[in-house]
Structure formats: C-alpha cells, structure tokens
PyMOL commands that place a pseudoatom at each C-alpha (Angstrom):
pseudoatom trace, name=CA, resn=GLY, resi=1, chain=A, elem=C, hetatm=0, pos=[-1.061, -29.634, -30.861]
pseudoatom trace, name=CA, resn=MET, resi=2, chain=A, elem=C, hetatm=0, pos=[-0.068, -26.297, -29.519]
pseudoatom trace, name=CA, resn=ALA, resi=3, chain=A, elem=C, hetatm=0, pos=[3.411, -25.739, -28.186]
pseudoatom trace, name=CA, resn=SER, resi=4, chain=A, elem=C, hetatm=0, pos=[3.599, -24.728, -24.548]
pseudoatom trace, name=CA, resn=PRO, resi=5, chain=A, elem=C, hetatm=0, pos=[6.346, -22.533, -23.145]
pseudoatom trace, name=CA, resn=PRO, resi=6, chain=A, elem=C, hetatm=0, pos=[8.998, -24.221, -21.020]
pseudoatom trace, name=CA, resn=ILE, resi=7, chain=A, elem=C, hetatm=0, pos=[8.531, -24.211, -17.256]
pseudoatom trace, name=CA, resn=TYR, resi=8, chain=A, elem=C, hetatm=0, pos=[11.711, -23.554, -15.318]
pseudoatom trace, name=CA, resn=THR, resi=9, chain=A, elem=C, hetatm=0, pos=[10.893, -25.179, -11.999]
pseudoatom trace, name=CA, resn=ARG, resi=10, chain=A, elem=C, hetatm=0, pos=[14.322, -24.590, -10.455]
pseudoatom trace, name=CA, resn=LEU, resi=11, chain=A, elem=C, hetatm=0, pos=[14.229, -20.854, -11.247]
pseudoatom trace, name=CA, resn=ILE, resi=12, chain=A, elem=C, hetatm=0, pos=[10.682, -20.544, -9.942]
pseudoatom trace, name=CA, resn=LEU, resi=13, chain=A, elem=C, hetatm=0, pos=[11.655, -22.213, -6.664]
pseudoatom trace, name=CA, resn=ALA, resi=14, chain=A, elem=C, hetatm=0, pos=[14.752, -20.009, -6.365]
pseudoatom trace, name=CA, resn=GLN, resi=15, chain=A, elem=C, hetatm=0, pos=[12.603, -16.889, -6.756]
pseudoatom trace, name=CA, resn=MET, resi=16, chain=A, elem=C, hetatm=0, pos=[10.105, -18.206, -4.197]
pseudoatom trace, name=CA, resn=VAL, resi=17, chain=A, elem=C, hetatm=0, pos=[12.924, -18.691, -1.699]
pseudoatom trace, name=CA, resn=ARG, resi=18, chain=A, elem=C, hetatm=0, pos=[14.454, -15.303, -2.477]
pseudoatom trace, name=CA, resn=ILE, resi=19, chain=A, elem=C, hetatm=0, pos=[11.187, -13.402, -2.177]
pseudoatom trace, name=CA, resn=GLY, resi=20, chain=A, elem=C, hetatm=0, pos=[9.412, -15.464, 0.489]
pseudoatom trace, name=CA, resn=TYR, resi=21, chain=A, elem=C, hetatm=0, pos=[11.931, -16.982, 2.868]
pseudoatom trace, name=CA, resn=PHE, resi=22, chain=A, elem=C, hetatm=0, pos=[14.451, -14.151, 2.843]
pseudoatom trace, name=CA, resn=SER, resi=23, chain=A, elem=C, hetatm=0, pos=[11.726, -11.593, 3.592]
pseudoatom trace, name=CA, resn=LEU, resi=24, chain=A, elem=C, hetatm=0, pos=[10.748, -13.273, 6.886]
pseudoatom trace, name=CA, resn=PRO, resi=25, chain=A, elem=C, hetatm=0, pos=[13.036, -11.074, 9.051]
pseudoatom trace, name=CA, resn=VAL, resi=26, chain=A, elem=C, hetatm=0, pos=[11.556, -7.913, 7.567]
pseudoatom trace, name=CA, resn=VAL, resi=27, chain=A, elem=C, hetatm=0, pos=[7.996, -9.184, 8.020]
pseudoatom trace, name=CA, resn=GLY, resi=28, chain=A, elem=C, hetatm=0, pos=[8.754, -10.316, 11.584]
pseudoatom trace, name=CA, resn=LEU, resi=29, chain=A, elem=C, hetatm=0, pos=[10.288, -7.000, 12.550]
pseudoatom trace, name=CA, resn=THR, resi=30, chain=A, elem=C, hetatm=0, pos=[7.348, -5.100, 11.084]
pseudoatom trace, name=CA, resn=ALA, resi=31, chain=A, elem=C, hetatm=0, pos=[4.862, -7.330, 12.936]
pseudoatom trace, name=CA, resn=PHE, resi=32, chain=A, elem=C, hetatm=0, pos=[6.808, -6.899, 16.192]
pseudoatom trace, name=CA, resn=PHE, resi=33, chain=A, elem=C, hetatm=0, pos=[6.721, -3.109, 16.097]
pseudoatom trace, name=CA, resn=THR, resi=34, chain=A, elem=C, hetatm=0, pos=[3.117, -3.032, 14.898]
pseudoatom trace, name=CA, resn=GLY, resi=35, chain=A, elem=C, hetatm=0, pos=[2.174, -5.271, 17.829]
pseudoatom trace, name=CA, resn=GLY, resi=36, chain=A, elem=C, hetatm=0, pos=[4.032, -2.956, 20.208]
pseudoatom trace, name=CA, resn=VAL, resi=37, chain=A, elem=C, hetatm=0, pos=[2.190, 0.120, 18.970]
pseudoatom trace, name=CA, resn=LEU, resi=38, chain=A, elem=C, hetatm=0, pos=[-1.105, -1.748, 19.066]
pseudoatom trace, name=CA, resn=ALA, resi=39, chain=A, elem=C, hetatm=0, pos=[-0.440, -2.895, 22.651]
pseudoatom trace, name=CA, resn=LEU, resi=40, chain=A, elem=C, hetatm=0, pos=[0.331, 0.658, 23.744]
pseudoatom trace, name=CA, resn=GLN, resi=41, chain=A, elem=C, hetatm=0, pos=[-2.819, 2.038, 22.142]
pseudoatom trace, name=CA, resn=ILE, resi=42, chain=A, elem=C, hetatm=0, pos=[-5.037, -0.703, 23.560]
pseudoatom trace, name=CA, resn=TYR, resi=43, chain=A, elem=C, hetatm=0, pos=[-3.491, -0.271, 27.009]
pseudoatom trace, name=CA, resn=LEU, resi=44, chain=A, elem=C, hetatm=0, pos=[-4.096, 3.479, 26.965]
pseudoatom trace, name=CA, resn=GLY, resi=45, chain=A, elem=C, hetatm=0, pos=[-7.686, 2.979, 25.861]
pseudoatom trace, name=CA, resn=GLY, resi=46, chain=A, elem=C, hetatm=0, pos=[-8.398, 0.086, 28.227]
pseudoatom trace, name=CA, resn=ASN, resi=47, chain=A, elem=C, hetatm=0, pos=[-6.761, 1.825, 31.192]
pseudoatom trace, name=CA, resn=ARG, resi=48, chain=A, elem=C, hetatm=0, pos=[-9.815, 4.057, 31.564]
pseudoatom trace, name=CA, resn=PHE, resi=49, chain=A, elem=C, hetatm=0, pos=[-12.055, 1.036, 32.083]
pseudoatom trace, name=CA, resn=GLY, resi=50, chain=A, elem=C, hetatm=0, pos=[-9.715, -1.162, 34.119]
pseudoatom trace, name=CA, resn=ALA, resi=51, chain=A, elem=C, hetatm=0, pos=[-9.189, -3.596, 31.235]
pseudoatom trace, name=CA, resn=GLU, resi=52, chain=A, elem=C, hetatm=0, pos=[-5.390, -3.773, 31.286]
pseudoatom trace, name=CA, resn=ALA, resi=53, chain=A, elem=C, hetatm=0, pos=[-5.476, -7.549, 31.814]
pseudoatom trace, name=CA, resn=ILE, resi=54, chain=A, elem=C, hetatm=0, pos=[-6.917, -8.283, 28.379]
pseudoatom trace, name=CA, resn=VAL, resi=55, chain=A, elem=C, hetatm=0, pos=[-4.322, -6.303, 26.416]
pseudoatom trace, name=CA, resn=PRO, resi=56, chain=A, elem=C, hetatm=0, pos=[-2.130, -9.337, 25.534]
pseudoatom trace, name=CA, resn=GLN, resi=57, chain=A, elem=C, hetatm=0, pos=[-5.065, -11.412, 24.306]
pseudoatom trace, name=CA, resn=VAL, resi=58, chain=A, elem=C, hetatm=0, pos=[-6.424, -8.588, 22.180]
pseudoatom trace, name=CA, resn=VAL, resi=59, chain=A, elem=C, hetatm=0, pos=[-3.011, -7.847, 20.641]
pseudoatom trace, name=CA, resn=VAL, resi=60, chain=A, elem=C, hetatm=0, pos=[-2.335, -11.504, 19.825]
pseudoatom trace, name=CA, resn=LEU, resi=61, chain=A, elem=C, hetatm=0, pos=[-5.741, -11.951, 18.224]
pseudoatom trace, name=CA, resn=ALA, resi=62, chain=A, elem=C, hetatm=0, pos=[-5.576, -8.670, 16.316]
pseudoatom trace, name=CA, resn=VAL, resi=63, chain=A, elem=C, hetatm=0, pos=[-2.071, -9.220, 14.944]
pseudoatom trace, name=CA, resn=THR, resi=64, chain=A, elem=C, hetatm=0, pos=[-2.452, -12.894, 14.042]
pseudoatom trace, name=CA, resn=ARG, resi=65, chain=A, elem=C, hetatm=0, pos=[-5.977, -12.777, 12.645]
pseudoatom trace, name=CA, resn=GLU, resi=66, chain=A, elem=C, hetatm=0, pos=[-6.323, -9.327, 11.162]
pseudoatom trace, name=CA, resn=LEU, resi=67, chain=A, elem=C, hetatm=0, pos=[-3.071, -7.443, 10.748]
pseudoatom trace, name=CA, resn=GLY, resi=68, chain=A, elem=C, hetatm=0, pos=[-0.605, -10.300, 10.261]
pseudoatom trace, name=CA, resn=PRO, resi=69, chain=A, elem=C, hetatm=0, pos=[-1.713, -11.426, 6.802]
pseudoatom trace, name=CA, resn=VAL, resi=70, chain=A, elem=C, hetatm=0, pos=[-2.108, -7.842, 5.605]
pseudoatom trace, name=CA, resn=ILE, resi=71, chain=A, elem=C, hetatm=0, pos=[1.338, -6.786, 6.835]
pseudoatom trace, name=CA, resn=ALA, resi=72, chain=A, elem=C, hetatm=0, pos=[2.975, -9.934, 5.478]
pseudoatom trace, name=CA, resn=GLY, resi=73, chain=A, elem=C, hetatm=0, pos=[1.350, -9.477, 2.084]
pseudoatom trace, name=CA, resn=LEU, resi=74, chain=A, elem=C, hetatm=0, pos=[2.351, -5.836, 1.864]
pseudoatom trace, name=CA, resn=MET, resi=75, chain=A, elem=C, hetatm=0, pos=[5.938, -6.477, 2.908]
pseudoatom trace, name=CA, resn=ILE, resi=76, chain=A, elem=C, hetatm=0, pos=[6.358, -9.408, 0.503]
pseudoatom trace, name=CA, resn=ALA, resi=77, chain=A, elem=C, hetatm=0, pos=[4.863, -7.331, -2.324]
pseudoatom trace, name=CA, resn=VAL, resi=78, chain=A, elem=C, hetatm=0, pos=[7.296, -4.502, -1.579]
pseudoatom trace, name=CA, resn=ILE, resi=79, chain=A, elem=C, hetatm=0, pos=[10.276, -6.852, -1.395]
pseudoatom trace, name=CA, resn=ALA, resi=80, chain=A, elem=C, hetatm=0, pos=[9.230, -8.615, -4.612]
pseudoatom trace, name=CA, resn=GLY, resi=81, chain=A, elem=C, hetatm=0, pos=[8.997, -5.257, -6.346]
pseudoatom trace, name=CA, resn=MET, resi=82, chain=A, elem=C, hetatm=0, pos=[12.406, -4.215, -5.055]
pseudoatom trace, name=CA, resn=VAL, resi=83, chain=A, elem=C, hetatm=0, pos=[14.000, -7.480, -6.186]
pseudoatom trace, name=CA, resn=SER, resi=84, chain=A, elem=C, hetatm=0, pos=[12.452, -7.133, -9.620]
pseudoatom trace, name=CA, resn=PHE, resi=85, chain=A, elem=C, hetatm=0, pos=[13.531, -3.500, -9.913]
pseudoatom trace, name=CA, resn=PHE, resi=86, chain=A, elem=C, hetatm=0, pos=[17.110, -4.100, -8.860]
pseudoatom trace, name=CA, resn=ARG, resi=87, chain=A, elem=C, hetatm=0, pos=[17.453, -7.103, -11.154]
pseudoatom trace, name=CA, resn=TRP, resi=88, chain=A, elem=C, hetatm=0, pos=[16.079, -5.020, -14.020]
pseudoatom trace, name=CA, resn=LYS, resi=89, chain=A, elem=C, hetatm=0, pos=[18.567, -2.211, -13.293]
pseudoatom trace, name=CA, resn=LYS, resi=90, chain=A, elem=C, hetatm=0, pos=[21.372, -4.821, -12.951]
pseudoatom trace, name=CA, resn=TRP, resi=91, chain=A, elem=C, hetatm=0, pos=[22.389, -3.395, -9.587]
pseudoatom trace, name=CA, resn=PHE, resi=92, chain=A, elem=C, hetatm=0, pos=[22.739, -6.753, -7.953]
for i in range(1, 92): cmd.bond("trace and resi %d" % i, "trace and resi %d" % (i + 1))
show_as sticks, trace
zoom trace
C-alpha cells in the first residue's frame, strides 16, 4: 500500500490551543468595542423615531448572529498568521 505521512496529534492540539484559546481575549475585546460602536449608531438612528428601547436587542442580535462569527474568524486568521510569521522568523 501507500505510505501515509505521520500525524502529530499532540502538536496539532497544541497549535489549536495556541491559536484558538489564546486568541479569545483579543476576539472578545474586538467584539465589545464593535458592539459599543454599533449601539451608538443604532441609538442615534433610532432616536429620531423614538426607538431607543430596542437598541439592546438589535445590538445583541446583530453582534451574535451577523458580526460575531465574521469578527472571530478575521481575528483568529490574523493571529494565526502572526504566530506562523513569528515562528518562521524565529522571533519567539
């Protein structure tokens, strides 16, 4: 049969922890500030129509359903690229 390359499960899991788990503070901080800006913009727009009461619901739905996965994916991609770059340059 054909020889298959070795699978280093421990190294794969270590990279998943390094890239995924350790990037949670960055993703959380980004989501927090994005939610704040979104709340301000929705409040300013809804203020004209007396719809200030629905601002929290709209922000929660928008961030969790629409923006959350996009922001998390972008931040994890950036962090993964940085980790790969710095390991390649032997800076850390």
